[in-house]
C-alpha positions as CSV (number, residue, x, y, z in Angstrom):
1,M,8.8,-111.4,-85.1
2,L,5.8,-110.3,-83.1
3,E,7.4,-111.6,-79.9
4,A,10.5,-109.6,-80.6
5,Y,8.4,-106.4,-81.1
6,F,6.6,-106.8,-77.8
7,K,9.8,-107.6,-76.0
8,A,11.5,-104.5,-77.3
9,L,8.3,-102.4,-76.5
10,Y,8.3,-103.8,-72.9
11,Q,12.0,-103.1,-72.4
12,R,11.7,-99.5,-73.7
13,T,8.6,-98.9,-71.5
14,M,10.4,-100.2,-68.4
15,R,13.5,-98.1,-69.1
16,E,11.3,-95.0,-69.5
17,A,9.3,-95.8,-66.3
18,Y,12.4,-96.5,-64.2
19,S,14.1,-93.3,-65.5
20,L,11.1,-91.2,-64.6
21,A,10.9,-92.9,-61.1
22,A,14.6,-92.2,-60.6
23,Q,14.1,-88.5,-61.5
24,E,11.2,-88.3,-59.0
25,I,13.2,-90.0,-56.2
26,V,16.1,-87.6,-56.7
27,A,13.9,-84.6,-56.8
28,S,11.9,-85.6,-53.7
29,L,15.1,-86.0,-51.7
30,S,17.0,-83.0,-52.9
31,D,15.5,-80.7,-50.3
32,G,16.0,-83.1,-47.4
33,G,14.3,-86.1,-45.9
34,E,15.2,-89.7,-45.5
35,C,15.1,-92.7,-47.8
36,L,13.8,-96.1,-47.0
37,D,14.9,-98.6,-49.7
38,C,13.0,-101.8,-49.5
39,G,14.8,-104.5,-51.5
40,A,18.0,-102.5,-51.4
41,S,20.0,-105.2,-53.2
42,D,23.7,-104.3,-53.2
43,G,23.0,-100.6,-52.3
44,Y,22.7,-99.4,-55.8
45,W,20.3,-96.5,-54.9
46,M,22.5,-95.4,-52.0
47,I,25.4,-94.9,-54.3
48,R,23.3,-93.3,-57.0
49,L,21.7,-90.9,-54.5
50,R,25.0,-90.1,-52.9
51,D,26.4,-89.2,-56.3
52,A,23.4,-87.3,-57.5
53,I,22.5,-85.2,-54.5
54,G,25.1,-85.9,-51.9
55,L,22.7,-88.0,-49.8
56,A,24.3,-88.6,-46.4
57,D,24.6,-92.2,-45.1
58,D,22.5,-91.3,-42.1
59,R,19.5,-90.3,-44.4
60,Y,19.4,-93.7,-46.1
61,Y,18.0,-96.9,-44.7
62,G,18.2,-100.1,-46.8
63,I,16.3,-103.3,-46.2
64,E,17.5,-106.5,-47.9
65,W,16.5,-110.0,-47.2
66,D,19.3,-111.7,-49.2
67,R,22.2,-112.0,-46.7
68,R,24.7,-112.2,-49.5
69,L,23.5,-108.9,-51.1
70,A,23.3,-107.2,-47.7
71,Q,26.9,-108.2,-47.0
72,L,28.0,-106.9,-50.4
73,A,26.2,-103.6,-49.8
74,H,28.0,-103.3,-46.5
75,E,31.4,-104.0,-48.1
76,I,30.7,-101.4,-50.8
77,G,29.9,-98.9,-48.1
């Protein structure tokens, strides 16, 4: 029971932290600037920023070490 409580608490805390971080990222790029995404995975943030603020592709730079994820990001666009 105690383990489930702390797991739920951790998950809620991480959701809130990532949500706040996402809001700050969007706000900081809304007036211009460029984005360097280290650990870009499949390009999740590129898509999210494109949808949220119309971030142009030439303002986003993604670095991903996993060749499979980098290829997937490239295929997604």
